[in-house]
C-alpha positions in Angstrom: 61.4 16.0 30.1 57.7 17.2 30.1 55.6 16.4 33.3 51.8 17.1 33.7 50.8 18.3 37.4 47.7 16.2 38.5 47.3 17.2 42.0 47.8 20.0 44.4 50.4 18.3 46.4 52.6 17.9 43.4 55.3 15.1 43.2 58.8 14.1 42.9 60.6 11.6 40.8 64.0 10.5 40.3 65.9 8.7 37.7 69.4 7.3 37.0 71.6 9.1 34.5 73.7 7.1 32.0 77.2 6.5 33.6 75.8 6.7 37.1 74.4 9.6 39.2 70.8 10.7 39.8 68.4 13.3 38.1 65.8 14.7 40.4 62.7 15.9 38.6 61.2 18.1 41.3 57.6 19.2 40.5 56.1 21.1 43.6 52.7 22.6 43.3 53.3 26.3 44.6 49.7 27.7 44.4 46.7 27.6 42.1 46.0 30.4 39.6 42.4 32.0 39.5 41.2 29.4 37.1 42.3 26.5 39.3 45.3 25.7 37.2 48.4 24.8 39.4 51.3 27.1 39.3 54.4 24.7 39.4 58.2 24.8 39.9 60.3 22.2 38.1 63.9 22.1 38.9 66.6 19.8 37.7 69.1 18.6 40.1 71.7 16.3 38.7 74.1 14.5 41.0 77.1 13.3 39.1 79.3 10.1 39.7 82.0 12.5 41.3 79.5 13.9 43.7 79.3 17.3 41.8 75.7 18.8 41.5 74.4 20.5 38.5 71.5 22.8 39.2 69.2 24.3 36.4 68.5 28.1 36.6 65.1 28.4 35.0 64.8 32.1 34.8 66.4 34.5 32.4 69.3 36.4 33.8 69.3 40.1 32.9 71.7 41.2 35.7 69.2 40.8 38.5 71.1 37.9 39.9 68.4 35.2 39.5 70.7 32.7 37.7 72.6 32.7 41.0 70.1 33.2 43.5 67.6 30.4 42.6 70.3 27.6 42.7 71.5 29.2 45.9 68.3 28.2 47.6 68.2 24.7 46.1 71.8 24.1 47.0 71.2 25.4 50.7 68.5 22.9 51.4 70.1 20.1 49.3 72.9 20.7 51.7 76.0 20.7 49.5 78.9 23.2 49.3 78.6 25.8 46.8 82.1 24.8 45.4 80.3 21.5 44.3 77.7 23.4 42.2 77.6 23.8 38.6 74.8 26.1 37.3 73.2 25.6 33.9 70.6 27.7 32.2 67.5 25.8 31.2 65.5 26.6 28.1 62.1 28.0 28.4 59.0 25.9 29.0 56.3 26.6 31.3 55.0 23.1 31.2 58.4 21.8 32.6 59.7 24.7 34.7 56.7 26.7 35.8 56.7 30.4 35.5 59.9 31.9 33.9 59.0 35.5 33.5 61.7 38.0 34.9 59.8 41.1 35.8 58.0 42.8 38.4 60.5 41.9 41.2 58.4 38.7 41.5 61.0 36.0 41.1 62.0 36.0 45.0 58.7 36.0 46.5 57.5 33.3 43.9 60.5 31.0 44.2 61.4 31.4 48.0 59.4 28.5 49.2 59.4 26.0 46.1 63.1 26.4 45.4 64.1 25.4 49.0 61.5 22.6 49.0 63.0 21.3 45.7 66.5 21.0 47.4 65.0 19.6 50.7 63.1 17.0 48.7 66.3 15.7 47.0 68.0 15.6 50.4 65.2 13.7 52.0 65.4 11.0 49.3 69.1 10.6 49.7 68.8 10.5 53.5 66.2 7.9 53.1 68.3 5.9 50.9 71.2 5.8 53.5 68.8 5.0 56.3 67.5 1.9 54.5 71.2 0.9 53.8 72.2 1.3 57.4 68.9 0.2 59.0 68.4 3.3 61.0 65.8 6.0 61.2 66.2 8.7 58.8 65.7 11.5 61.6 69.0 10.2 63.3 71.2 11.2 60.3 72.8 14.5 59.3 73.7 16.0 56.1 76.5 18.3 55.1 78.8 19.0 52.0 77.0 16.5 49.8 77.2 13.5 52.1 75.0 11.7 54.7 76.4 10.9 58.1 75.4 8.7 61.1 76.9 10.3 64.1 76.3 7.2 66.2 78.0 4.8 64.0 80.4 7.2 62.4 79.3 5.8 58.8 79.0 8.4 56.0 78.2 8.2 52.2 78.4 10.8 49.6 75.4 11.6 47.7 76.7 10.0 44.4 77.0 6.8 46.2 73.4 6.8 47.3 71.9 7.7 43.9 71.0 4.2 42.6 69.1 3.5 46.0 67.5 6.9 46.1 66.1 6.4 42.6 64.0 3.5 43.7 62.3 5.3 46.8 59.0 6.9 46.8 59.0 10.8 46.7 58.4 12.6 49.9 55.3 14.8 50.3 56.5 18.5 49.9 54.1 19.7 52.5 55.9 17.5 55.1 59.4 18.4 54.2 61.3 20.1 57.1 63.1 23.3 55.8 66.2 24.7 57.5 66.0 27.5 60.1 67.6 30.7 59.0 70.3 30.3 61.6 71.4 27.0 59.7 71.8 28.7 56.6 75.4 28.4 55.0 74.8 29.6 51.4 71.7 31.7 51.8 72.8 35.1 53.4 76.3 34.9 52.0 77.5 37.1 49.2 78.1 35.2 46.2 79.4 36.6 42.8 77.3 36.2 39.7 77.9 32.8 38.1 78.3 34.5 34.7 80.7 37.4 35.8 84.0 35.7 35.0 82.9 34.9 31.5 81.5 38.5 31.1 84.8 39.9 32.1 86.6 37.6 29.7 84.4 38.9 26.9 82.9 35.3 26.4 79.7 35.0 24.3 76.7 34.8 26.4 74.2 37.4 25.1 71.7 37.1 22.4 73.8 39.5 20.2 76.6 36.8 20.4 74.6 34.0 18.8 76.2 32.2 16.0 74.9 29.1 14.2 76.3 27.4 10.9 75.1 28.9 7.8 73.4 31.8 9.5 72.3 35.0 7.8 72.0 38.4 9.4 68.8 40.4 9.0 67.9 44.1 9.3 64.3 45.2 9.4 63.0 48.6 8.1 59.8 49.8 9.5 57.6 52.9 9.3 59.1 55.7 11.5 55.5 56.6 12.6 54.1 53.8 14.6 51.3 52.0 12.9 52.3 53.2 9.3 51.6 50.5 6.6 53.8 49.4 3.5 52.8 50.9 0.1 55.9 50.3 -2.0 59.7 50.1 -2.2 62.6 49.4 -4.5 63.1 45.9 -3.5 64.8 44.8 -6.8 67.3 47.6 -6.5 68.3 46.4 -3.0 68.4 42.7 -4.1 70.9 43.6 -6.6 73.5 45.0 -4.2 76.6 42.8 -3.6 76.3 40.3 -0.6 72.5 40.7 -0.4 70.8 37.2 -0.2 67.2 38.1 0.3 64.9 41.2 0.5 61.6 40.1 2.1 58.4 41.9 2.9 57.1 41.2 6.4 53.5 41.7 7.0 52.6 42.9 10.4 49.2 42.5 12.2 49.1 46.2 13.1 50.0 45.9 16.7 53.4 46.9 18.3 53.4 43.6 20.2 53.6 41.4 17.0 55.2 44.1 14.8 54.2 46.4 12.0 54.9 45.9 8.3 58.5 46.0 7.5 61.2 45.1 4.8 63.9 42.6 5.8 67.3 42.5 4.1 69.4 39.4 4.6 73.1 39.1 4.2 76.0 36.8 5.3 77.2 39.8 7.3 75.2 42.4 9.4 77.2 45.3 8.2 76.4 44.8 4.7 72.7 44.2 5.3 72.6 47.4 7.5 74.5 49.3 4.7 72.0 48.2 2.2 69.3 50.0 4.2 70.7 53.3 2.8 69.7 52.2 -0.8 66.2 51.1 0.4 63.5 53.5 -0.3 60.1 52.7 1.2 56.8 54.6 0.7 54.6 54.3 3.8 51.0 55.1 4.4 51.0 57.2 7.4 47.9 59.4 7.2 46.3 57.9 10.2 49.3 58.1 12.5 51.2 61.3 11.5 49.2 63.7 13.7 50.6 62.7 17.1 53.2 65.0 18.7 54.6 65.9 22.0 53.5 69.5 21.5 50.0 68.4 20.9 49.8 66.1 23.9 50.8 69.0 26.3 48.2 71.3 24.8 45.5 68.6 25.0 46.7 67.7 28.7 46.5 71.3 29.7 42.8 71.6 28.4 41.8 68.3 30.0 43.3 69.4 33.5 40.7 72.3 33.2 37.9 70.2 32.5 35.6 67.5 34.0 37.6 64.3 34.3 36.6 61.3 32.2 36.1 59.1 35.4 37.0 58.4 39.0 39.7 55.9 40.1 38.7 56.1 43.8 36.4 58.7 45.6 36.0 58.5 49.4 34.4 60.8 51.9 33.2 64.3 50.9 35.8 66.1 48.9 33.9 69.2 48.4 33.0 69.6 52.0 36.5 68.9 53.0 38.0 71.6 50.8 35.3 74.1 51.7 36.1 73.8 55.4 39.8 73.7 55.0 42.0 76.2 56.9 44.5 76.0 54.1 44.7 74.5 50.6 47.6 73.6 48.5 47.7 73.1 44.7 50.3 72.3 42.1 50.7 70.9 38.6 53.2 68.2 37.9 54.2 66.2 34.8 56.8 63.9 33.4 57.7 62.8 30.0 57.8 59.6 27.8 61.0 57.5 28.6 62.8 54.9 26.6 64.5 51.9 28.1 67.8 52.2 26.3 69.1 48.8 26.9 72.9 48.5 26.1 72.0 45.4 24.1 69.8 46.3 21.3 66.9 44.0 20.5 67.9 40.9 18.8 66.7 37.4 18.2 68.0 34.3 16.2 65.4 31.9 14.6 65.5 28.7 12.6 62.4 27.4 11.0 62.6 23.9 10.0 60.2 21.0 9.4 57.2 23.0 10.4 58.7 24.2 13.7 60.8 27.1 14.9 63.7 27.3 17.3 64.5 30.6 18.8 67.5 32.0 20.8 66.4 35.1 22.4 67.1 37.5 25.4 63.6 37.6 26.6 62.1 38.4 29.9 58.7 36.9 29.1 59.3 33.6 27.0 55.8 32.3 27.1 54.2 35.4 25.8 56.7 35.2 23.0 55.9 31.6 22.3 52.2 32.4 21.9 53.0 35.5 19.7 55.3 33.5 17.3 53.0 30.5 17.2 50.0 32.8 16.2 52.1 34.7 13.7 53.4 31.4 12.1 50.1 29.5 12.6 52.0 26.9 14.6 50.9 24.9 17.6 52.8 26.5 20.7 54.8 23.2 21.4 56.3 23.7 17.9 58.1 26.8 19.2 61.3 26.1 21.1 62.8 29.1 23.0 66.4 29.0 24.2 67.4 31.7 26.8 70.5 33.8 26.2 71.9 36.2 28.7 70.1 39.5 28.4 72.3 42.7 28.1 69.7 44.9 29.9 66.0 44.6 30.1 64.4 47.1 32.5 61.0 45.8 31.2 61.7 46.2 27.6 62.1 42.5 26.9 58.7 41.7 28.5 57.6 42.6 25.0 58.5 40.1 22.2 58.1 42.1 19.0 61.7 41.3 17.9 61.0 37.5 18.6 58.0 37.6 16.1 60.0 39.7 13.5 62.8 37.2 13.7 60.5 34.2 13.5 58.6 35.7 10.6 61.7 36.2 8.5 63.2 32.8 9.2 59.9 31.3 8.0 60.4 32.6 4.6 64.0 31.0 4.3 63.1 27.5 5.9 66.4 25.6 6.9 68.4 28.8 7.4 69.1 30.3 10.8 68.6 34.1 10.8 69.8 36.6 13.3 67.8 39.9 13.4 69.7 42.6 15.2 68.4 46.2 15.4 70.9 49.1 15.3 70.9 51.7 18.1 68.7 54.1 16.4 66.1 51.4 15.7 66.3 50.4 19.5 65.7 54.0 20.5 62.7 54.6 18.2 60.9 51.3 18.3 60.4 51.0 22.0 57.5 50.4 24.3 57.9 53.7 26.2 57.2 54.7 29.8 54.1 56.8 29.2 54.0 60.6 30.0 51.8 62.0 32.6 50.1 65.2 33.9 48.8 65.6 37.5 46.7 68.4 38.9 47.0 68.2 42.7 45.1 69.8 45.6 45.3 69.1 49.3 43.3 70.6 52.3 44.7 71.2 55.7 42.9 71.8 58.9 44.0 74.4 61.7 46.3 71.9 63.2 48.0 71.3 60.0 46.6 67.8 59.4 46.0 66.6 55.9 42.2 66.4 55.5 41.8 65.9 51.8 43.7 64.9 48.6 42.7 65.3 44.9 44.5 64.3 42.0 43.3 64.9 38.3 45.6 62.5 36.3 45.8 63.1 32.6 47.3 60.2 30.8 47.0 58.0 27.7 44.0 55.7 27.2 41.9 53.7 24.7 38.4 52.5 24.9 37.9 54.1 28.3 41.0 52.3 29.9 44.7 53.6 30.4 47.2 52.1 28.1 49.9 49.9 29.4 51.8 51.2 32.4 49.5 54.3 32.5 47.4 53.0 35.4 47.1 55.1 38.7 46.4 52.5 41.5 43.4 53.4 43.8 45.6 52.6 46.7 48.3 55.3 45.9 49.1 57.0 49.1 47.7 59.0 51.0 44.8 57.0 49.8 43.7 54.8 52.6 45.3 57.0 55.3 42.9 59.8 55.2 39.0 60.0 54.8 38.5 62.3 51.8 40.3 61.2 48.6 39.6 61.7 44.9 41.8 60.2 42.4 40.4 60.7 38.9 41.6 60.3 35.4 41.3 61.8 31.8 42.6 60.2 28.7 44.5 61.3 25.5 45.0 59.2 22.4 48.4 58.3 21.1 49.9 55.7 18.6 53.1 55.4 20.9 53.5 51.9 22.1 53.9 52.0 25.8 55.3 49.4 28.3 56.8 48.8 31.7 60.0 50.5 32.6 61.7 49.5 35.8 59.3 50.1 38.7 56.5 50.8 36.4 54.0 53.4 37.3 56.0 53.8 40.5 58.9 55.4 38.8 56.6 58.5 37.9 54.0 58.3 40.5 56.5 58.5 43.4 58.0 61.7 41.9 54.8 63.7 41.7 53.1 62.2 44.9 56.1 62.6 47.2 57.2 65.9 45.9 53.8 67.3 46.2 53.4 66.0 49.8 56.6 67.9 50.6 54.8 70.9 49.4 51.8 70.0 51.6 54.3 69.4 54.6 55.9 72.7 54.2 52.4 74.5 54.2 51.5 72.6 57.4 54.9 73.6 59.0 56.5 70.3 59.2 58.9 68.2 57.2 57.8 65.2 54.9 59.1 62.4 57.3 56.9 63.9 60.1 54.0 64.3 57.8 54.2 60.6 56.5 54.7 59.2 60.1 51.4 61.2 61.1 49.5 59.8 58.0 50.7 56.2 58.7 49.3 56.7 62.4 48.8 53.5 64.5 49.9 50.0 63.1 47.6 48.6 60.8 47.3 46.8 57.4 45.8 48.2 54.4 44.4 45.9 51.6 45.9 46.2 48.2 43.7 44.0 46.1 44.5 41.5 43.3 45.6 38.9 45.9 48.7 41.2 46.8 49.8 41.2 50.4 48.6 44.2 52.5 50.4 47.3 53.1 51.8 47.2 56.6 52.1 50.7 58.2 54.6 49.6 60.6 57.0 48.3 58.1 56.8 51.9 56.4 57.5 53.5 59.6 60.5 51.3 60.1 62.2 52.4 56.9 61.3 56.2 57.4 62.8 56.2 60.9 65.7 54.2 59.5 66.5 56.5 56.6 66.3 59.8 58.5 68.9 58.3 61.0 71.0 57.1 58.2 71.1 60.5 56.6 71.4 62.6 59.7 68.3 64.3 58.8 68.3 66.5 61.9 71.4 68.5 60.7 70.0 69.5 57.5 69.6 73.2 58.4 73.2 73.3 59.3 74.3 72.7 55.6 76.0 75.5 53.7 74.1 77.7 51.4 73.3 76.1 48.1 73.2 72.6 49.7 70.1 70.6 51.0 68.6 67.2 51.9 65.5 65.8 50.6 63.3 62.8 51.8 60.8 60.5 50.1 59.1 57.1 51.0 57.5 54.8 48.4 55.9 51.4 48.5 56.1 49.3 45.4 56.6 45.5 44.2 56.0 44.5 47.9 59.1 46.5 48.9 59.1 49.4 51.5 61.8 51.9 50.8 62.7 55.4 52.2 65.7 57.6 51.1 67.6 60.7 51.9 69.4 62.5 49.1 72.0 65.4 49.8 72.7 67.8 47.0 74.8 70.8 46.3 74.2 73.4 43.5 77.4 73.3 41.3 77.6 75.5 38.3 73.9 75.9 38.1 73.0 72.2 38.3 72.4 70.0 41.3 75.4 67.6 42.2 74.1 64.6 44.3 76.7 63.9 47.0 75.1 61.1 49.0 72.1 59.0 48.8 71.1 57.0 52.0 68.7 54.1 51.2 66.6 52.2 53.8 64.8 49.1 52.7 62.4 46.5 54.0 62.1 43.3 51.8 61.4 40.7 54.6 63.2 38.6 56.7 66.0 37.3 54.5 68.6 39.0 52.3 69.4 36.1 50.1 72.5 37.4 48.4 73.7 40.4 50.0 76.2 41.7 47.5 73.4 41.3 44.8 71.0 43.0 47.0 73.4 46.0 47.4 74.0 46.2 43.6 70.2 46.1 42.9 69.5 48.9 45.4 72.4 51.0 44.0 71.6 50.4 40.4 68.0 51.3 41.0 69.2 54.6 42.6 71.6 55.4 39.7 68.8 54.7 37.1 66.3 56.9 39.0 68.8 59.8 39.3 69.4 59.4 35.5 65.8 59.8 34.6 65.9 63.2 36.6 69.2 64.6 35.9 70.8 63.1 32.6 68.3 64.8 30.3 66.0 61.9 29.4 63.1 62.7 27.5 61.3 61.1 24.4 59.7 63.5 22.1 57.4 63.0 19.1 56.8 64.7 15.9 54.6 63.5 13.0 53.8 60.3 14.9 57.4 59.5 15.0 60.1 59.4 17.9 63.0 62.2 17.4 65.7 60.6 19.8 68.0 58.2 18.1 70.9 57.5 20.4 72.3 58.1 23.8 73.4 61.6 23.0 69.8 62.6 23.0 68.5 60.2 25.6 71.4 59.9 28.0 72.0 58.1 31.0 74.0 58.9 34.2 77.7 58.6 33.9 80.1 57.3 36.3 81.5 60.7 37.5 78.0 61.9 38.3 77.3 58.8 40.5 77.2 59.6 44.2 77.9 57.7 47.2 75.0 55.3 47.8 74.6 53.9 51.3 72.3 50.9 51.7 70.9 49.3 54.7 67.9 46.8 55.2 65.4 46.6 57.9 64.7 42.9 58.6 61.1 42.0 59.4 59.2 38.9 60.0 57.6 38.7 56.5 58.6 36.4 53.5 61.5 37.9 51.2 60.5 40.0 48.2 62.1 41.1 45.2 64.7 44.0 45.0 65.1 44.8 41.1 62.8 47.9 41.5 61.5 49.2 44.7 64.7 51.2 45.6 64.2 53.3 42.3 60.9 55.3 43.0 61.8 57.2 46.1 65.1 58.8 44.9 63.7 61.1 42.3 61.2 62.8 44.8 63.9 62.9 47.5 66.3 64.6 44.9 63.7 67.3 43.9 62.9 67.7 47.5 66.5 68.3 48.1 66.9 70.8 45.4 64.0 72.8 47.0 65.8 72.7 50.3 69.0 74.0 48.6 67.3 76.6 46.3 63.8 77.3 47.4 62.6 76.3 44.0 60.1 73.5 43.3 60.8 71.1 40.5 57.5 69.9 39.0 58.4 68.5 35.7 61.2 66.2 34.6 64.0 66.2 33.5 65.7 68.8 35.5 67.3 71.6 33.5 69.6 74.4 34.6 66.9 76.9 33.5 64.6 75.4 36.3 67.2 76.6 38.9 68.0 80.0 37.4 
């Protein structure tokens, strides 16, 4: 059902289902985009004749818990028992469901109000139906467990029995709906396991890689190892002659990583035979324009850039030159970090069926509307001719915000109309065709006065750019602390060229910037004769709000102070000097994705490498933790991923324009035996709830390296950490 939103208020409609029951089509205007277009939520609530309730989950499930959390909020305000609820994954369609992107920890803040309004609206219509039947005022009735009751007369009716009457009533004004007070919540705030968990444990097919359709062919796609290389020639006939090979197709890319480069597709009735045929395939690529890029070259260019005048300012406040000239003490250090891959457990895959000048897609995508647009452009179709079905996602971390694999599968399927095609990358391809977290180099300076107060801060950031702008995920915000907290700040940048596709990795930007900024500020604190928590609390000063721009909520210093004080209390920060030799504690704070997080890490040096014993996490994501068990898992998972980036040996290197790493042995992740105890507590504040998929990650890396310094006296200024750095 497609619905056009015509007013700011939005509307709600209801219709009867075949066989009885009620379908609520809830369209609530949440906000307006900059161009005036309403941003909408459409949630489908089906009340069945037996009083069971089916709630549609509109966002992709990556493990972040949205498929459970969004229906929890609807069910809470609908006032049904969770045991009555069945959850169904919707398909992707922004015209019906509103925004369905899963990224940036935005789902909770975007859906907190409209999801609850959706449930409350349906409940109001059912109450109105009962009130009309019993000739009483609606506000005298109560609801619970999927039924309406009249305390005065003792009458009650379940929702299913009221469906026919409710369908005939006018819809309520969403702005006038009365939502529950938190004290009345019976579902929100309870720990509820993931709706898919039993099926996952049982090994049932849920993921994109599990998709099977009648008559389906399996495809592999060979592309140039150097990003941007183009097709010249290949032994296509020799591959076509191999047993079991159905088709060998040339796929012409548009030269962008988002839509895919040139490639050769091999199709077979089994993925194994198609992948084996790749060994026979011999392709000549034109790589002259892209073969000169390398990790060694980037490092040399960055070193020269750091010595030179920056390409431009990000932010400049006060008088930097005068502040450094009058400083009682200055501190300087250079930091850097590498390219990183996402390394999702489920390799990129997509199934597509092109038929009757339309294409249907089954994809593990975080960003379906972007994929719809890319596919429509590649196949020269109207967007409405592209249908996208969500599958569960076996790891995203931002990788599946990009939809190159979707365009590739659709382009292959378009050459074999009427035949479903499943494209599946192998592990090497997945590692070597990523949109990588960009590397970066920072040249820091700080000035202190006689009282040990930070008076000036300077960062010359060398990153990757094109046409005078940073590439995707290489941005340095003008608000990066301590900017906004002291008068004299200069953040400037210089750019290097690259052919590497870059993209958003969990806590994009922040996963690297927190490391360099909080580790360097730990150096500044030491030079000032204090610890980092003390320095941060001094910088935050009196309570105030700092604007963030782009319609983002302000940075509230009191919330930052709250988590800093909580973390140092949780981690027994005061006893850090009593730890044995070779052990230490470190601290860091970071604000990202509207979440305030401070963390303390305790390490011990074992066999020349740091062994993390405990991580204490204090977070402020607003007034309500919607699903506590999932919140705990998100915070713990973020910490584990951050520790892996620092300790497991993760680095992506490039030679001749191509990536060297090919599997988890050369781009490893933290293993369970290296996972420490992770203690998480939340500081609740009177602000709307925000997301939890990312903000717990950034602080753990600087807290770790600061702990290593406390244990060894050595500063870690580059990642990943190696034994040689501590020798």
